[in-house]
N, C-alpha and C positions, 0 to 999 in steps of 0.2 A: 451616494456611493459610500459604503461602509468599508473603511480601510482595515488592513491587516491588524494593526495594533489594537483597534477597538474589539475585534473579534477575539483576539488572543486574551485580552483582559477580561472579556465576558466569561470565558471558560476557566480562567485561573482562579483558584480558591485562595486569594490573598487579599489582605486588607490594604486598600489604597484609595487615595482621594478620588481617582477617576471612576471608581465604582458607582458613585452617585450620578455622575454624568451619563454613564452607560445605562443605568436603571431608568433615568428620565428619558433617554433616547428611545428605549424599547417600550416604555410605557406610553409613548406618543405614537403608537402604531397606526392610529387613525390619521395622523398628520403626514406620514411619510410612506412612500413606496421604497422599501429597502432594496438596494441593489449592490451587487459586488461582481467580481470577475472570477473566472476559473483559475487564474493565476493567484489571486488573493486566497482563494480556498486552498489551493495547493500549498501555499506558504504557511497558512494557519495550521493545516494538518501536519505538515512536516515539523514545525516548531513545537506544537503541542505534544506530538509523539516523543520528541527528544526530551522536552521538559518533564513530561509525565513519567517517562522511563527512568529518569535520573541517571542515564548513561550517556556516554559520548557516542556519536554516530557509529564509529568503528566497533565499539563494544556491543551496541544494540544490534548491528547487523549479524554479529556472531551468535547472539542469543535468540534463536528462532522462537522459543516458547514465549519469552518476554515480548518479542516483536508482535507475535500473533495476538497477545493480550491488548496491545495498543490499538487494534482495529476498532475497538469500542469507541475510540475518539472519532473515527470517521462517521460512525453511526450517530453519535451525539451531534456532530456538526450538521450532518444531513437533516436530522430531525429539527434542529434549531432553525435552519434555513427554511424548511417547510413550514414550521409553526409560525414564523414571522413573514411568510409569503415573499421571500426574497426573489427578486429577478436576478438571474445569473447570466452575465454577458460572457460569451466565449471569446477568448483571445485567439485571434487568427493571424496568419502570416502577415497580412497587410498591416496589422497594428504594430508589428516590429519595425516595419519600414517607415511608418508614421512617426516613430520615435525621433527620427532625424529632425523633423520640424518642431516637435515638442521640446527637444533639447535646445534648439536654437531660440525658440520663443520664450520658454519658461525656465530653462536650466535644470529641468528634472531629468533624472536618470533611472534606469532599471524599471522596477515595478511601478514606481510613481509615474514614469513616462508612459508606460503601458496603460495605467489607470486613466491618465489624462487623455490619451488617444481614444479610449472608449467613451469617456465623458464628453469630449468634443463631438465625436461621431453621433452621439445620442442626445445632444443638447442637455446634458445633466449639469446642474448648477450648484449642487450641494454635496459636500463631503463631510463624513464623520471621521475625524482623526485626532490623535493626540500629538502629532508632530506638526511642525510648521512648514513642511516642504511645499505645501500648496499655497502658502501665504502670498506669493508673488504671481498668482494666477487669477483668473476671473471667477473661480469657484468660491463659495462661501462655506466656511466651516460651521456646522450646526452644533458643534460641541465647544464649550468654553474650557480652555485649558490654560495652564500657567507655563 
């Protein structure tokens, strides 16, 4: 499961130590079946549009021309997911209700709880993330982070 932060860092043109980890992850395309969720994609699109525009959400909503220019981000993400043969799991209503068990079992909230619900349902054991929210779960992080 490729987490939001990894996808965001993939698309940001900034120098950071994590870039090498990301490069290695996607160079290993023969080792992994990349997966993500519709919610993660939504979050990545939203955050990249805000970052790319350089505007606050309220300002961006008022600037239709600038907002329309940001649609290229959606195309870029779509092509990336296609190029790396991502499997995208759809978040359904049942996953929101499974969050109760995830919160109780692992202490995860929000998107992380939804991600874990999908992972459990599909017997996924690996996550690629730069945060440690999944550290107290059964999944193994395939990225080395500090």
